[in-house]
C-alpha atoms as an extended CHARMM CRD file, in Angstrom:
* protein
*
       280  EXT
         1         1  MET       CA             77.4630000000      130.0080000000       96.9080000000  PROA      1               0.0000000000
         2         2  ASP       CA             79.5060000000      127.2700000000       95.7000000000  PROA      2               0.0000000000
         3         3  GLN       CA             80.9730000000      125.2860000000       98.7020000000  PROA      3               0.0000000000
         4         4  ARG       CA             84.6660000000      125.1660000000       97.3070000000  PROA      4               0.0000000000
         5         5  THR       CA             84.4860000000      129.1400000000       97.7570000000  PROA      5               0.0000000000
         6         6  SER       CA             88.4200000000      130.3030000000       97.5330000000  PROA      6               0.0000000000
         7         7  VAL       CA             88.8130000000      132.6570000000      101.2190000000  PROA      7               0.0000000000
         8         8  THR       CA             91.4980000000      134.7950000000      101.9810000000  PROA      8               0.0000000000
         9         9  VAL       CA             92.1330000000      135.3600000000      105.3410000000  PROA      9               0.0000000000
        10        10  VAL       CA             94.1780000000      138.1560000000      106.6260000000  PROA      10              0.0000000000
        11        11  GLY       CA             96.1160000000      138.0400000000      110.1100000000  PROA      11              0.0000000000
        12        12  LEU       CA             97.4240000000      134.5520000000      110.7030000000  PROA      12              0.0000000000
        13        13  GLY       CA             97.9560000000      134.8800000000      114.4570000000  PROA      13              0.0000000000
        14        14  SER       CA             96.7260000000      131.7610000000      116.3310000000  PROA      14              0.0000000000
        15        15  MET       CA             92.9970000000      132.3770000000      115.7200000000  PROA      15              0.0000000000
        16        16  GLY       CA             93.8140000000      133.3370000000      112.3010000000  PROA      16              0.0000000000
        17        17  ARG       CA             95.5300000000      130.2930000000      111.2810000000  PROA      17              0.0000000000
        18        18  ALA       CA             92.9800000000      128.3430000000      113.2890000000  PROA      18              0.0000000000
        19        19  LEU       CA             90.1190000000      129.9700000000      110.6240000000  PROA      19              0.0000000000
        20        20  ALA       CA             92.4090000000      129.1730000000      107.5330000000  PROA      20              0.0000000000
        21        21  GLU       CA             92.6500000000      125.7220000000      108.4830000000  PROA      21              0.0000000000
        22        22  ALA       CA             88.9310000000      125.1870000000      109.2450000000  PROA      22              0.0000000000
        23        23  PHE       CA             88.0240000000      126.7780000000      105.4720000000  PROA      23              0.0000000000
        24        24  ARG       CA             90.7680000000      124.2290000000      104.2670000000  PROA      24              0.0000000000
        25        25  GLU       CA             89.1970000000      120.8710000000      105.8800000000  PROA      25              0.0000000000
        26        26  ALA       CA             86.2920000000      121.8920000000      104.9020000000  PROA      26              0.0000000000
        27        27  GLY       CA             87.5180000000      121.8570000000      100.9620000000  PROA      27              0.0000000000
        28        28  HSD       CA             87.9610000000      125.6410000000      100.7420000000  PROA      28              0.0000000000
        29        29  PRO       CA             91.1900000000      126.9100000000       99.0410000000  PROA      29              0.0000000000
        30        30  ALA       CA             92.9270000000      129.4020000000      101.5100000000  PROA      30              0.0000000000
        31        31  THR       CA             95.0610000000      132.0540000000      100.9140000000  PROA      31              0.0000000000
        32        32  GLY       CA             96.5080000000      133.6780000000      103.8930000000  PROA      32              0.0000000000
        33        33  TRP       CA             98.6740000000      136.9110000000      105.0810000000  PROA      33              0.0000000000
        34        34  ASN       CA            100.3810000000      138.1700000000      107.4660000000  PROA      34              0.0000000000
        35        35  ARG       CA            103.1290000000      141.0700000000      108.2630000000  PROA      35              0.0000000000
        36        36  THR       CA            105.1880000000      138.2330000000      109.7220000000  PROA      36              0.0000000000
        37        37  PRO       CA            106.3340000000      135.6660000000      106.6890000000  PROA      37              0.0000000000
        38        38  GLY       CA            106.2250000000      132.0370000000      107.0650000000  PROA      38              0.0000000000
        39        39  ARG       CA            103.4110000000      131.4170000000      109.4070000000  PROA      39              0.0000000000
        40        40  ALA       CA            101.7750000000      129.2800000000      106.6660000000  PROA      40              0.0000000000
        41        41  GLU       CA            102.2990000000      127.2490000000      103.2690000000  PROA      41              0.0000000000
        42        42  TYR       CA             99.8350000000      129.2780000000      101.8210000000  PROA      42              0.0000000000
        43        43  GLN       CA            100.7340000000      132.6110000000      102.7240000000  PROA      43              0.0000000000
        44        44  VAL       CA            101.2850000000      135.3940000000      100.2370000000  PROA      44              0.0000000000
        45        45  GLU       CA            103.6880000000      138.0160000000      100.2940000000  PROA      45              0.0000000000
        46        46  SER       CA            101.4660000000      140.7650000000       99.0170000000  PROA      46              0.0000000000
        47        47  ILE       CA             98.0570000000      141.7890000000      100.6820000000  PROA      47              0.0000000000
        48        48  SER       CA             97.4020000000      142.9920000000       97.3020000000  PROA      48              0.0000000000
        49        49  SER       CA             97.8310000000      139.3980000000       95.6900000000  PROA      49              0.0000000000
        50        50  ALA       CA             95.9590000000      137.9760000000       98.9240000000  PROA      50              0.0000000000
        51        51  VAL       CA             93.2580000000      139.8680000000       98.3290000000  PROA      51              0.0000000000
        52        52  SER       CA             92.5010000000      139.1700000000       94.8190000000  PROA      52              0.0000000000
        53        53  ALA       CA             92.9340000000      135.7540000000       95.5300000000  PROA      53              0.0000000000
        54        54  SER       CA             89.0480000000      135.2540000000       96.7420000000  PROA      54              0.0000000000
        55        55  PRO       CA             85.7800000000      136.8250000000       96.7040000000  PROA      55              0.0000000000
        56        56  LEU       CA             85.5760000000      136.2950000000      100.6660000000  PROA      56              0.0000000000
        57        57  VAL       CA             87.9210000000      138.1850000000      102.4230000000  PROA      57              0.0000000000
        58        58  ILE       CA             88.3780000000      137.1640000000      106.5110000000  PROA      58              0.0000000000
        59        59  ALA       CA             89.9940000000      140.0300000000      108.5530000000  PROA      59              0.0000000000
        60        60  CYS       CA             91.3010000000      138.5530000000      111.6430000000  PROA      60              0.0000000000
        61        61  LEU       CA             93.8680000000      141.4660000000      113.0190000000  PROA      61              0.0000000000
        62        62  THR       CA             93.8290000000      143.3220000000      116.4270000000  PROA      62              0.0000000000
        63        63  THR       CA             91.5030000000      146.2370000000      115.6810000000  PROA      63              0.0000000000
        64        64  TYR       CA             89.1800000000      147.7440000000      113.0740000000  PROA      64              0.0000000000
        65        65  SER       CA             92.1590000000      150.7240000000      112.3830000000  PROA      65              0.0000000000
        66        66  ALA       CA             94.7950000000      147.7230000000      112.0960000000  PROA      66              0.0000000000
        67        67  THR       CA             92.1940000000      146.0140000000      109.4030000000  PROA      67              0.0000000000
        68        68  ARG       CA             91.9790000000      149.3520000000      107.3800000000  PROA      68              0.0000000000
        69        69  SER       CA             95.4250000000      150.2180000000      107.4840000000  PROA      69              0.0000000000
        70        70  VAL       CA             96.7210000000      146.8390000000      106.3970000000  PROA      70              0.0000000000
        71        71  LEU       CA             94.2550000000      146.8300000000      103.7740000000  PROA      71              0.0000000000
        72        72  GLU       CA             94.3220000000      150.2130000000      102.3580000000  PROA      72              0.0000000000
        73        73  PRO       CA             96.5320000000      149.2280000000       99.3220000000  PROA      73              0.0000000000
        74        74  ALA       CA             94.4450000000      146.4360000000       98.1260000000  PROA      74              0.0000000000
        75        75  ASP       CA             91.8670000000      146.7390000000       95.5690000000  PROA      75              0.0000000000
        76        76  LEU       CA             88.4220000000      145.4890000000       97.2020000000  PROA      76              0.0000000000
        77        77  THR       CA             86.1930000000      146.0430000000       94.3440000000  PROA      77              0.0000000000
        78        78  GLY       CA             83.5830000000      143.5160000000       94.3420000000  PROA      78              0.0000000000
        79        79  ARG       CA             84.9770000000      141.3630000000       97.1350000000  PROA      79              0.0000000000
        80        80  THR       CA             83.2700000000      140.7040000000      100.4870000000  PROA      80              0.0000000000
        81        81  LEU       CA             85.2850000000      141.8710000000      103.4410000000  PROA      81              0.0000000000
        82        82  VAL       CA             84.3730000000      140.1530000000      107.1660000000  PROA      82              0.0000000000
        83        83  THR       CA             85.9500000000      141.1860000000      110.2220000000  PROA      83              0.0000000000
        84        84  LEU       CA             86.3830000000      139.2420000000      112.9910000000  PROA      84              0.0000000000
        85        85  ASN       CA             88.7840000000      141.5720000000      115.0590000000  PROA      85              0.0000000000
        86        86  SER       CA             88.3960000000      143.2600000000      118.6720000000  PROA      86              0.0000000000
        87        87  GLY       CA             86.5940000000      146.6860000000      118.6160000000  PROA      87              0.0000000000
        88        88  ASP       CA             83.5610000000      148.7680000000      119.6210000000  PROA      88              0.0000000000
        89        89  PRO       CA             80.4030000000      149.5790000000      117.5410000000  PROA      89              0.0000000000
        90        90  ALA       CA             81.6340000000      152.9030000000      116.0500000000  PROA      90              0.0000000000
        91        91  GLY       CA             84.7550000000      150.9400000000      114.6990000000  PROA      91              0.0000000000
        92        92  ALA       CA             82.4340000000      148.5990000000      112.9710000000  PROA      92              0.0000000000
        93        93  ARG       CA             80.2580000000      151.3940000000      111.5670000000  PROA      93              0.0000000000
        94        94  GLU       CA             83.2930000000      153.1910000000      110.5330000000  PROA      94              0.0000000000
        95        95  THR       CA             84.8300000000      149.8610000000      108.7520000000  PROA      95              0.0000000000
        96        96  ALA       CA             81.3860000000      149.6400000000      106.8010000000  PROA      96              0.0000000000
        97        97  ALA       CA             81.6710000000      152.9430000000      105.6110000000  PROA      97              0.0000000000
        98        98  TRP       CA             85.3890000000      152.5560000000      104.5520000000  PROA      98              0.0000000000
        99        99  ALA       CA             84.6260000000      149.2950000000      102.8400000000  PROA      99              0.0000000000
       100       100  GLU       CA             81.7890000000      150.3350000000      101.0860000000  PROA      100             0.0000000000
       101       101  GLU       CA             83.6270000000      153.6530000000       99.5370000000  PROA      101             0.0000000000
       102       102  ARG       CA             86.1450000000      150.9060000000       98.2300000000  PROA      102             0.0000000000
       103       103  GLY       CA             83.3690000000      148.6390000000       96.4460000000  PROA      103             0.0000000000
       104       104  ALA       CA             83.2800000000      146.0640000000       99.2820000000  PROA      104             0.0000000000
       105       105  ALA       CA             80.1980000000      144.4510000000      100.8490000000  PROA      105             0.0000000000
       106       106  TYR       CA             80.9570000000      143.8340000000      104.5040000000  PROA      106             0.0000000000
       107       107  LEU       CA             79.7880000000      141.8770000000      107.5610000000  PROA      107             0.0000000000
       108       108  ASP       CA             81.1370000000      142.2740000000      110.7770000000  PROA      108             0.0000000000
       109       109  GLY       CA             81.6090000000      139.1530000000      113.2920000000  PROA      109             0.0000000000
       110       110  ALA       CA             82.6660000000      137.6950000000      116.3690000000  PROA      110             0.0000000000
       111       111  VAL       CA             84.1910000000      133.9710000000      117.2380000000  PROA      111             0.0000000000
       112       112  LYS       CA             83.1860000000      133.2230000000      120.8120000000  PROA      112             0.0000000000
       113       113  ASN       CA             85.4470000000      130.5950000000      121.7010000000  PROA      113             0.0000000000
       114       114  VAL       CA             89.2260000000      129.8210000000      121.4410000000  PROA      114             0.0000000000
       115       115  PRO       CA             91.0710000000      129.3540000000      118.4070000000  PROA      115             0.0000000000
       116       116  ALA       CA             91.0860000000      125.4850000000      119.2980000000  PROA      116             0.0000000000
       117       117  ALA       CA             87.6360000000      125.3630000000      118.9940000000  PROA      117             0.0000000000
       118       118  VAL       CA             87.2760000000      126.9590000000      115.6890000000  PROA      118             0.0000000000
       119       119  GLY       CA             84.9850000000      124.5230000000      113.4520000000  PROA      119             0.0000000000
       120       120  ALA       CA             83.2450000000      122.9140000000      116.3760000000  PROA      120             0.0000000000
       121       121  PRO       CA             79.9400000000      122.1550000000      116.3650000000  PROA      121             0.0000000000
       122       122  ASP       CA             79.1520000000      123.9210000000      119.7120000000  PROA      122             0.0000000000
       123       123  THR       CA             81.3270000000      127.0080000000      118.7790000000  PROA      123             0.0000000000
       124       124  LEU       CA             79.3950000000      130.0920000000      118.6960000000  PROA      124             0.0000000000
       125       125  VAL       CA             80.0220000000      132.6680000000      115.6610000000  PROA      125             0.0000000000
       126       126  TYR       CA             77.8160000000      135.7930000000      115.1150000000  PROA      126             0.0000000000
       127       127  TYR       CA             77.5030000000      138.7030000000      112.2050000000  PROA      127             0.0000000000
       128       128  SER       CA             76.0750000000      141.4660000000      111.1840000000  PROA      128             0.0000000000
       129       129  GLY       CA             75.3000000000      143.2240000000      108.2210000000  PROA      129             0.0000000000
       130       130  PRO       CA             73.3420000000      143.0680000000      104.9130000000  PROA      130             0.0000000000
       131       131  GLN       CA             71.4520000000      139.7680000000      105.2480000000  PROA      131             0.0000000000
       132       132  ALA       CA             71.7470000000      139.2950000000      101.5230000000  PROA      132             0.0000000000
       133       133  VAL       CA             75.5810000000      139.2190000000      101.8280000000  PROA      133             0.0000000000
       134       134  TYR       CA             75.0930000000      136.8770000000      104.8470000000  PROA      134             0.0000000000
       135       135  ASP       CA             72.8810000000      134.3330000000      102.7890000000  PROA      135             0.0000000000
       136       136  LYS       CA             75.1790000000      134.4170000000      100.1060000000  PROA      136             0.0000000000
       137       137  TYR       CA             78.0920000000      133.2040000000      102.3080000000  PROA      137             0.0000000000
       138       138  TYR       CA             76.5160000000      131.2090000000      105.2330000000  PROA      138             0.0000000000
       139       139  PRO       CA             77.5310000000      128.2320000000      103.3970000000  PROA      139             0.0000000000
       140       140  VAL       CA             81.1700000000      129.1650000000      103.8730000000  PROA      140             0.0000000000
       141       141  LEU       CA             80.8800000000      130.9520000000      107.0970000000  PROA      141             0.0000000000
       142       142  ARG       CA             79.4140000000      128.0270000000      108.7250000000  PROA      142             0.0000000000
       143       143  VAL       CA             82.3650000000      125.9640000000      108.7030000000  PROA      143             0.0000000000
       144       144  LEU       CA             83.8440000000      128.1070000000      111.3690000000  PROA      144             0.0000000000
       145       145  GLY       CA             81.6000000000      127.2930000000      113.8610000000  PROA      145             0.0000000000
       146       146  GLY       CA             78.2370000000      125.2070000000      114.3770000000  PROA      146             0.0000000000
       147       147  ASP       CA             76.1530000000      127.9710000000      116.5060000000  PROA      147             0.0000000000
       148       148  THR       CA             76.5380000000      130.0330000000      113.5500000000  PROA      148             0.0000000000
       149       149  VAL       CA             73.9760000000      133.5200000000      114.0810000000  PROA      149             0.0000000000
       150       150  TYR       CA             72.8460000000      135.9680000000      111.9550000000  PROA      150             0.0000000000
       151       151  LEU       CA             71.9200000000      139.1740000000      114.6190000000  PROA      151             0.0000000000
       152       152  GLY       CA             70.6640000000      141.5560000000      111.7300000000  PROA      152             0.0000000000
       153       153  PRO       CA             71.1470000000      144.1660000000      109.2560000000  PROA      153             0.0000000000
       154       154  SER       CA             72.8640000000      146.7340000000      111.7870000000  PROA      154             0.0000000000
       155       155  VAL       CA             76.2620000000      146.4020000000      110.8140000000  PROA      155             0.0000000000
       156       156  ASP       CA             77.4970000000      147.1930000000      114.5010000000  PROA      156             0.0000000000
       157       157  LEU       CA             75.1770000000      144.4160000000      116.1770000000  PROA      157             0.0000000000
       158       158  ALA       CA             78.2310000000      142.1580000000      116.4190000000  PROA      158             0.0000000000
       159       159  ALA       CA             80.4130000000      144.2120000000      117.7410000000  PROA      159             0.0000000000
       160       160  LEU       CA             78.0140000000      145.5070000000      120.4940000000  PROA      160             0.0000000000
       161       161  TYR       CA             77.6190000000      142.0650000000      121.6530000000  PROA      161             0.0000000000
       162       162  GLU       CA             80.9860000000      141.1050000000      121.1390000000  PROA      162             0.0000000000
       163       163  MET       CA             81.6060000000      144.0220000000      124.0540000000  PROA      163             0.0000000000
       164       164  ALA       CA             78.4160000000      143.4290000000      125.8850000000  PROA      164             0.0000000000
       165       165  VAL       CA             79.3080000000      139.3750000000      126.3070000000  PROA      165             0.0000000000
       166       166  GLY       CA             82.4290000000      139.7550000000      126.5890000000  PROA      166             0.0000000000
       167       167  GLY       CA             82.2670000000      142.0510000000      129.6490000000  PROA      167             0.0000000000
       168       168  THR       CA             82.1070000000      138.8870000000      131.8040000000  PROA      168             0.0000000000
       169       169  LEU       CA             85.6240000000      137.4720000000      130.9700000000  PROA      169             0.0000000000
       170       170  LEU       CA             87.8480000000      139.8610000000      133.0880000000  PROA      170             0.0000000000
       171       171  PRO       CA             85.8380000000      140.0790000000      136.2460000000  PROA      171             0.0000000000
       172       172  ALA       CA             85.3120000000      136.5090000000      136.0800000000  PROA      172             0.0000000000
       173       173  LEU       CA             88.6080000000      135.4740000000      135.6200000000  PROA      173             0.0000000000
       174       174  MET       CA             90.1780000000      137.9730000000      138.0590000000  PROA      174             0.0000000000
       175       175  GLY       CA             87.7010000000      136.3370000000      140.7730000000  PROA      175             0.0000000000
       176       176  PHE       CA             89.2690000000      133.2350000000      139.6560000000  PROA      176             0.0000000000
       177       177  PHE       CA             92.9570000000      134.4400000000      140.2930000000  PROA      177             0.0000000000
       178       178  GLN       CA             91.9460000000      136.0950000000      143.5280000000  PROA      178             0.0000000000
       179       179  GLY       CA             90.8150000000      132.3630000000      144.6370000000  PROA      179             0.0000000000
       180       180  ALA       CA             93.8800000000      131.0930000000      143.3720000000  PROA      180             0.0000000000
       181       181  ALA       CA             95.8470000000      133.6850000000      145.4350000000  PROA      181             0.0000000000
       182       182  MET       CA             93.8690000000      132.4680000000      148.4310000000  PROA      182             0.0000000000
       183       183  VAL       CA             94.3570000000      128.9650000000      148.0130000000  PROA      183             0.0000000000
       184       184  THR       CA             97.8560000000      129.2160000000      146.8850000000  PROA      184             0.0000000000
       185       185  ALA       CA             98.6260000000      130.8220000000      150.1090000000  PROA      185             0.0000000000
       186       186  ARG       CA             97.5730000000      127.9450000000      151.9940000000  PROA      186             0.0000000000
       187       187  GLY       CA             99.6210000000      125.7650000000      150.0390000000  PROA      187             0.0000000000
       188       188  LEU       CA             96.9700000000      124.2420000000      148.4530000000  PROA      188             0.0000000000
       189       189  PRO       CA             97.0270000000      124.1970000000      144.6220000000  PROA      189             0.0000000000
       190       190  ALA       CA             94.8770000000      126.2010000000      142.3210000000  PROA      190             0.0000000000
       191       191  GLN       CA             93.7310000000      123.2520000000      140.1210000000  PROA      191             0.0000000000
       192       192  SER       CA             91.7820000000      122.0840000000      143.5580000000  PROA      192             0.0000000000
       193       193  MET       CA             89.2190000000      124.7490000000      143.1190000000  PROA      193             0.0000000000
       194       194  VAL       CA             88.6750000000      124.3160000000      139.3230000000  PROA      194             0.0000000000
       195       195  GLY       CA             85.8970000000      121.9910000000      139.4700000000  PROA      195             0.0000000000
       196       196  PHE       CA             84.3460000000      124.0560000000      141.9950000000  PROA      196             0.0000000000
       197       197  THR       CA             84.1830000000      127.3710000000      140.0520000000  PROA      197             0.0000000000
       198       198  ALA       CA             83.2090000000      125.5160000000      137.0300000000  PROA      198             0.0000000000
       199       199  LYS       CA             79.8720000000      124.3730000000      139.2990000000  PROA      199             0.0000000000
       200       200  TRP       CA             79.6500000000      127.9370000000      140.7680000000  PROA      200             0.0000000000
       201       201  LEU       CA             79.7760000000      129.4890000000      137.0760000000  PROA      201             0.0000000000
       202       202  GLU       CA             77.0800000000      126.7160000000      135.7040000000  PROA      202             0.0000000000
       203       203  MET       CA             74.5850000000      128.0490000000      138.8610000000  PROA      203             0.0000000000
       204       204  ILE       CA             75.5250000000      131.6580000000      137.6180000000  PROA      204             0.0000000000
       205       205  ALA       CA             74.8860000000      130.6490000000      133.8160000000  PROA      205             0.0000000000
       206       206  SER       CA             71.0920000000      129.2390000000      135.1860000000  PROA      206             0.0000000000
       207       207  VAL       CA             69.8240000000      132.8170000000      137.3640000000  PROA      207             0.0000000000
       208       208  LEU       CA             70.7790000000      135.0060000000      134.2460000000  PROA      208             0.0000000000
       209       209  PRO       CA             67.6430000000      134.3380000000      132.4240000000  PROA      209             0.0000000000
       210       210  THR       CA             65.6700000000      135.4660000000      136.0660000000  PROA      210             0.0000000000
       211       211  LEU       CA             68.0210000000      138.6910000000      135.8360000000  PROA      211             0.0000000000
       212       212  ALA       CA             67.2150000000      139.6630000000      132.5530000000  PROA      212             0.0000000000
       213       213  ALA       CA             63.7230000000      139.6330000000      132.7410000000  PROA      213             0.0000000000
       214       214  GLU       CA             63.9330000000      141.7020000000      135.9340000000  PROA      214             0.0000000000
       215       215  ILE       CA             66.1170000000      144.1790000000      133.9210000000  PROA      215             0.0000000000
       216       216  ASP       CA             63.8020000000      144.1040000000      130.8970000000  PROA      216             0.0000000000
       217       217  SER       CA             60.7170000000      144.7560000000      132.9840000000  PROA      217             0.0000000000
       218       218  GLY       CA             62.2940000000      147.1050000000      135.5560000000  PROA      218             0.0000000000
       219       219  ASP       CA             60.8230000000      145.1400000000      138.2530000000  PROA      219             0.0000000000
       220       220  TYR       CA             63.2410000000      144.1050000000      141.1530000000  PROA      220             0.0000000000
       221       221  GLY       CA             61.2480000000      143.9650000000      144.0290000000  PROA      221             0.0000000000
       222       222  ASP       CA             61.3550000000      139.8780000000      144.4830000000  PROA      222             0.0000000000
       223       223  PRO       CA             65.0290000000      139.2850000000      144.8040000000  PROA      223             0.0000000000
       224       224  ALA       CA             66.8140000000      135.9440000000      145.2020000000  PROA      224             0.0000000000
       225       225  SER       CA             69.7710000000      137.8660000000      146.3690000000  PROA      225             0.0000000000
       226       226  ALA       CA             69.5530000000      141.5120000000      147.4580000000  PROA      226             0.0000000000
       227       227  VAL       CA             71.8460000000      144.6960000000      147.0810000000  PROA      227             0.0000000000
       228       228  GLY       CA             71.9970000000      144.3520000000      150.4060000000  PROA      228             0.0000000000
       229       229  LEU       CA             73.3150000000      141.0200000000      151.0240000000  PROA      229             0.0000000000
       230       230  PHE       CA             76.2650000000      141.9790000000      148.3890000000  PROA      230             0.0000000000
       231       231  GLU       CA             76.9350000000      144.9730000000      150.4920000000  PROA      231             0.0000000000
       232       232  GLU       CA             77.5070000000      142.9330000000      153.9350000000  PROA      232             0.0000000000
       233       233  GLY       CA             79.9690000000      140.8600000000      151.8470000000  PROA      233             0.0000000000
       234       234  ILE       CA             82.0810000000      143.6050000000      150.7830000000  PROA      234             0.0000000000
       235       235  ALA       CA             83.5660000000      143.5120000000      154.6230000000  PROA      235             0.0000000000
       236       236  HSD       CA             84.2170000000      139.9770000000      154.1160000000  PROA      236             0.0000000000
       237       237  GLU       CA             86.1050000000      140.6630000000      151.0220000000  PROA      237             0.0000000000
       238       238  LEU       CA             88.2510000000      142.9500000000      152.5620000000  PROA      238             0.0000000000
       239       239  SER       CA             88.9850000000      140.8260000000      155.8520000000  PROA      239             0.0000000000
       240       240  VAL       CA             90.0320000000      138.1070000000      153.2270000000  PROA      240             0.0000000000
       241       241  ALA       CA             92.4330000000      140.4700000000      151.2470000000  PROA      241             0.0000000000
       242       242  ALA       CA             94.2090000000      141.6250000000      154.6370000000  PROA      242             0.0000000000
       243       243  GLU       CA             94.3960000000      137.9260000000      155.9410000000  PROA      243             0.0000000000
       244       244  PHE       CA             95.8820000000      136.3820000000      152.8960000000  PROA      244             0.0000000000
       245       245  GLY       CA             97.9200000000      139.6270000000      151.7750000000  PROA      245             0.0000000000
       246       246  ILE       CA             95.6600000000      139.9320000000      148.3790000000  PROA      246             0.0000000000
       247       247  ASP       CA             95.4680000000      142.9000000000      146.1420000000  PROA      247             0.0000000000
       248       248  VAL       CA             91.2640000000      143.4560000000      145.6070000000  PROA      248             0.0000000000
       249       249  SER       CA             91.9490000000      146.9160000000      144.3810000000  PROA      249             0.0000000000
       250       250  TRP       CA             89.8100000000      146.1240000000      141.0400000000  PROA      250             0.0000000000
       251       251  GLN       CA             86.9150000000      145.2780000000      143.2090000000  PROA      251             0.0000000000
       252       252  SER       CA             86.5210000000      148.8490000000      144.1760000000  PROA      252             0.0000000000
       253       253  GLY       CA             85.0640000000      150.2380000000      141.2920000000  PROA      253             0.0000000000
       254       254  MET       CA             82.0470000000      146.9960000000      141.8760000000  PROA      254             0.0000000000
       255       255  HSD       CA             82.0130000000      147.9300000000      145.5720000000  PROA      255             0.0000000000
       256       256  GLU       CA             81.1740000000      151.5930000000      144.8140000000  PROA      256             0.0000000000
       257       257  VAL       CA             78.4490000000      150.8240000000      142.8060000000  PROA      257             0.0000000000
       258       258  ILE       CA             76.8840000000      148.5140000000      145.3560000000  PROA      258             0.0000000000
       259       259  ARG       CA             77.2190000000      151.2090000000      147.9550000000  PROA      259             0.0000000000
       260       260  ARG       CA             75.7270000000      153.6650000000      145.5750000000  PROA      260             0.0000000000
       261       261  ALA       CA             72.6730000000      151.4190000000      144.6560000000  PROA      261             0.0000000000
       262       262  VAL       CA             72.1060000000      151.2180000000      148.1980000000  PROA      262             0.0000000000
       263       263  GLU       CA             72.2730000000      154.9060000000      148.7260000000  PROA      263             0.0000000000
       264       264  ARG       CA             69.2760000000      155.1680000000      146.0480000000  PROA      264             0.0000000000
       265       265  GLY       CA             66.9360000000      153.0130000000      148.0390000000  PROA      265             0.0000000000
       266       266  HSD       CA             67.9750000000      149.3920000000      146.2850000000  PROA      266             0.0000000000
       267       267  ARG       CA             69.0420000000      147.8280000000      149.5940000000  PROA      267             0.0000000000
       268       268  GLY       CA             66.1750000000      145.4290000000      149.6190000000  PROA      268             0.0000000000
       269       269  ASP       CA             66.0860000000      144.8670000000      145.5610000000  PROA      269             0.0000000000
       270       270  SER       CA             67.7490000000      142.1320000000      143.4030000000  PROA      270             0.0000000000
       271       271  ILE       CA             70.8110000000      142.4820000000      142.3740000000  PROA      271             0.0000000000
       272       272  SER       CA             70.1800000000      143.0320000000      139.0480000000  PROA      272             0.0000000000
       273       273  ALA       CA             68.6670000000      146.8800000000      139.9640000000  PROA      273             0.0000000000
       274       274  LEU       CA             72.4760000000      147.6130000000      139.8000000000  PROA      274             0.0000000000
       275       275  ILE       CA             71.8660000000      148.1280000000      136.0100000000  PROA      275             0.0000000000
       276       276  GLU       CA             70.0970000000      151.4140000000      137.3320000000  PROA      276             0.0000000000
       277       277  VAL       CA             73.3460000000      152.8870000000      138.7490000000  PROA      277             0.0000000000
       278       278  LEU       CA             75.3460000000      151.7580000000      135.4500000000  PROA      278             0.0000000000
       279       279  ARG       CA             73.0930000000      153.6060000000      133.5030000000  PROA      279             0.0000000000
       280       280  LYS       CA             73.8370000000      157.4360000000      133.2830000000  PROA      280             0.0000000000
């Protein structure tokens, strides 16, 4: 694929504009489309004109259904559609079938970083779908992130990993916000805990390979941190909440999973045994 392949970006929010600018900086002519006019000088008014301008169409909208709705009037015949929106695996499969019916090749993808990191050497972007399509456009797609990964031919794999990996984000942020509520209640700045939290997250990252190995083997009997330890910690969390006047209701579901794990005999097992409760 020619390094100067033109690209159309559908959706010029903060991420969409970052994608388009990365393509332009790498020498790829970029056309953009957005519901709201005036987002960029390379933006065109008609979605049909935007799609016809390039063989490669990158959709960066909020959902799969929004992508299908916006692209419905356009002729996708002979185009390759790459979705970089949020959504579940079922949505990816539905959109792949929808694109195929309209004569388009299809890849699903996910950018695992913030807009400012698009194009950086360590930015992770992964894709799934037909390998021939991925290989054809890899030289173009790789400008979005130096860590560009092909997950496999099953078109829903990118959405699967997007949901699986992304599930850690909100709980981690809620934990940080809860901690910030505690320290600010004492008149201390939230900024004072950033460095400590970052080190804690590094520790969590360091134990993930061990926890994953326990899950894959189904052997939870040699714990570094047992379920019972986390159960005992529930009382401390509730006590701190009462002292500082913090709403920790977001934790109730996690507490329930821990208690059920204890009831099922996992008190002395590794915390990774919680997956046996999560599985229905």
